[in-house]
N, CA, C and O atoms as a MOPAC input file, in Angstrom:
PM7 MOZYME 1SCF
protein

 N    105.55600 1    25.41200 1   108.74300 1
 C    106.79800 1    24.68500 1   108.58200 1
 C    107.45000 1    25.03400 1   107.23600 1
 O    108.66200 1    25.23400 1   107.15800 1
 N    106.65500 1    25.10200 1   106.21300 1
 C    107.19300 1    25.39700 1   104.88300 1
 C    107.73000 1    26.82000 1   104.82800 1
 O    108.74300 1    27.07000 1   104.17600 1
 N    107.06800 1    27.75600 1   105.50300 1
 C    107.53500 1    29.14300 1   105.53700 1
 C    108.88200 1    29.26700 1   106.23900 1
 O    109.61700 1    30.22900 1   106.01900 1
 N    109.20000 1    28.29700 1   107.07900 1
 C    110.48300 1    28.30200 1   107.80200 1
 C    111.56500 1    27.53200 1   107.06700 1
 O    112.68000 1    27.40800 1   107.57400 1
 N    111.26500 1    27.01300 1   105.88600 1
 C    112.26700 1    26.32000 1   105.09200 1
 C    112.21700 1    24.80700 1   105.15000 1
 O    113.08900 1    24.14600 1   104.58700 1
 N    111.22100 1    24.23800 1   105.81600 1
 C    111.07700 1    22.78500 1   105.86600 1
 C    110.23200 1    22.33100 1   104.68600 1
 O    109.35900 1    23.05900 1   104.21400 1
 N    110.50300 1    21.11600 1   104.21700 1
 C    109.78000 1    20.59900 1   103.05900 1
 C    108.40500 1    20.04800 1   103.42000 1
 O    107.52800 1    19.95100 1   102.56200 1
 N    108.21700 1    19.68900 1   104.68600 1
 C    106.92700 1    19.16800 1   105.12600 1
 C    106.76200 1    19.39300 1   106.61900 1
 O    107.73300 1    19.62800 1   107.33800 1
 N    105.53500 1    19.31700 1   107.07000 1
 C    105.28500 1    19.48800 1   108.49600 1
 C    105.82700 1    18.31400 1   109.30400 1
 O    106.22000 1    18.48800 1   110.45700 1
 N    105.85100 1    17.11600 1   108.70900 1
 C    106.39400 1    15.96700 1   109.43800 1
 C    107.89600 1    16.10800 1   109.63800 1
 O    108.41700 1    15.72100 1   110.68500 1
 N    108.59700 1    16.65500 1   108.65600 1
 C    110.03400 1    16.88700 1   108.79800 1
 C    110.29800 1    17.93500 1   109.88100 1
 O    111.22200 1    17.78600 1   110.68000 1
 N    109.49200 1    18.98200 1   109.90500 1
 C    109.60400 1    19.99300 1   110.95200 1
 C    109.39700 1    19.36800 1   112.32800 1
 O    110.16100 1    19.63400 1   113.25600 1
 N    108.36300 1    18.53900 1   112.45800 1
 C    108.06700 1    17.90500 1   113.74500 1
 C    109.21700 1    17.03600 1   114.22400 1
 O    109.54000 1    17.03500 1   115.41200 1
 N    109.84000 1    16.29400 1   113.31200 1
 C    110.98100 1    15.44800 1   113.68500 1
 C    112.14800 1    16.29700 1   114.17000 1
 O    112.76800 1    15.97600 1   115.18400 1
 N    112.45000 1    17.36500 1   113.46300 1
 C    113.54800 1    18.25400 1   113.86500 1
 C    113.22800 1    18.94100 1   115.19000 1
 O    114.10200 1    19.07100 1   116.04700 1
 N    112.00100 1    19.37500 1   115.36200 1
 C    111.56800 1    20.02600 1   116.60000 1
 C    111.76800 1    19.09100 1   117.78000 1
 O    112.26900 1    19.50300 1   118.82700 1
 N    111.37500 1    17.82700 1   117.61300 1
 C    111.49300 1    16.86400 1   118.70800 1
 C    112.95200 1    16.58700 1   119.05000 1
 O    113.28500 1    16.42400 1   120.22400 1
 N    113.82000 1    16.52900 1   118.05700 1
 C    115.24900 1    16.31200 1   118.30300 1
 C    115.82300 1    17.47000 1   119.11300 1
 O    116.58800 1    17.25300 1   120.05200 1
 N    115.46000 1    18.68100 1   118.75800 1
 C    116.01800 1    19.86800 1   119.41100 1
 C    115.40300 1    20.10000 1   120.79200 1
 O    116.11900 1    20.37900 1   121.75400 1
 N    114.08300 1    19.98500 1   120.88600 1
 C    113.37800 1    20.36700 1   122.11000 1
 C    112.99800 1    19.19100 1   123.01300 1
 O    112.60600 1    19.39700 1   124.16200 1
 N    113.11000 1    17.97500 1   122.50700 1
 C    112.79100 1    16.80700 1   123.31800 1
 C    111.30800 1    16.53900 1   123.48800 1
 O    110.91500 1    15.70300 1   124.30300 1
 N    110.48900 1    17.23600 1   122.73200 1
 C    109.03900 1    17.05500 1   122.78100 1
 C    108.47000 1    17.39300 1   121.41000 1
 O    109.13200 1    18.04200 1   120.60000 1
 N    107.26100 1    16.96100 1   121.15500 1
 C    106.64100 1    17.26300 1   119.87000 1
 C    106.03500 1    18.66400 1   119.89800 1
 O    105.75500 1    19.19100 1   120.97500 1
 N    105.82900 1    19.27000 1   118.74000 1
 C    105.18100 1    20.58300 1   118.71200 1
 C    103.80000 1    20.55800 1   119.38500 1
 O    103.42600 1    21.50900 1   120.07200 1
 N    103.05700 1    19.48400 1   119.18800 1
 C    101.73000 1    19.38600 1   119.80200 1
 C    101.82500 1    19.35600 1   121.32100 1
 O    101.07600 1    20.06100 1   121.99800 1
 N    102.72300 1    18.56100 1   121.86300 1
 C    102.87700 1    18.50700 1   123.31200 1
 C    103.35900 1    19.84600 1   123.85400 1
 O    102.96000 1    20.25200 1   124.94500 1
 N    104.19700 1    20.52100 1   123.11400 1
 C    104.68200 1    21.83700 1   123.53000 1
 C    103.52400 1    22.83000 1   123.59200 1
 O    103.41500 1    23.59800 1   124.54800 1
 N    102.66500 1    22.81900 1   122.58300 1
 C    101.49800 1    23.71300 1   122.57600 1
 C    100.57900 1    23.43900 1   123.76000 1
 O     99.96600 1    24.36100 1   124.29900 1
 N    100.48200 1    22.18200 1   124.16200 1
 C     99.60000 1    21.82500 1   125.27300 1
 C    100.16800 1    22.23000 1   126.62400 1
 O     99.41200 1    22.42200 1   127.57600 1
 N    101.49000 1    22.36400 1   126.72300 1
 C    102.10400 1    22.66300 1   128.01100 1
 C    102.47400 1    24.12800 1   128.19400 1
 O    102.64800 1    24.57400 1   129.32700 1
 N    102.59900 1    24.88300 1   127.11500 1
 C    102.94600 1    26.30200 1   127.21100 1
 C    101.67100 1    27.08400 1   127.50900 1
 O    100.66700 1    26.89500 1   126.82200 1
 N    101.68400 1    27.94800 1   128.50600 1
 C    100.48100 1    28.73200 1   128.82200 1
 C    100.00500 1    29.55200 1   127.62600 1
 O    100.81300 1    30.03800 1   126.83500 1
 N     98.69800 1    29.70000 1   127.50200 1
 C     98.11500 1    30.42400 1   126.36700 1
 C     98.53200 1    31.88600 1   126.34300 1
 O     98.53700 1    32.49900 1   125.27500 1
 N     98.88300 1    32.46800 1   127.49500 1
 C     99.24700 1    33.88500 1   127.53500 1
 C    100.65000 1    34.14600 1   127.00600 1
 O    101.01300 1    35.30300 1   126.79300 1
 N    101.44300 1    33.11400 1   126.79000 1
 C    102.79100 1    33.31800 1   126.25400 1
 C    102.65100 1    33.60700 1   124.76800 1
 O    102.20400 1    32.75500 1   124.00100 1
 N    103.02900 1    34.79400 1   124.37100 1
 C    102.89200 1    35.20400 1   122.98800 1
 C    104.11900 1    34.86600 1   122.16700 1
 O    105.10500 1    34.36000 1   122.70300 1
 N    104.07000 1    35.13900 1   120.87400 1
 C    105.21100 1    34.89000 1   119.99600 1
 C    106.45400 1    35.63600 1   120.47300 1
 O    106.38600 1    36.81400 1   120.82600 1
 N    107.56500 1    34.95400 1   120.48000 1
 C    108.82700 1    35.56900 1   120.86600 1
 C    109.05300 1    35.64700 1   122.36400 1
 O    110.11000 1    36.09300 1   122.81000 1
 N    108.07400 1    35.21900 1   123.14200 1
 C    108.21200 1    35.28400 1   124.59500 1
 C    108.45000 1    33.91100 1   125.22100 1
 O    108.68900 1    33.82500 1   126.42500 1
 N    108.39100 1    32.86700 1   124.45600 1
 C    108.55000 1    31.53700 1   125.02600 1
 C    109.13800 1    30.64900 1   124.05600 1
 O    109.35400 1    29.47200 1   124.34700 1

C-alpha cells in the first residue's frame, strides 16, 4: 500500500472497498490463484 502512495494499509483498504465494493482480503479469496498480476 505504501509503495502505491497510500499512507497506511488501512487507508488503502478503505479506498479499495469504495472502488471495488469488496475488501482486498475478500477479493484475494474469490480471485482464482492462477490469475497473475495484470491479468485480473
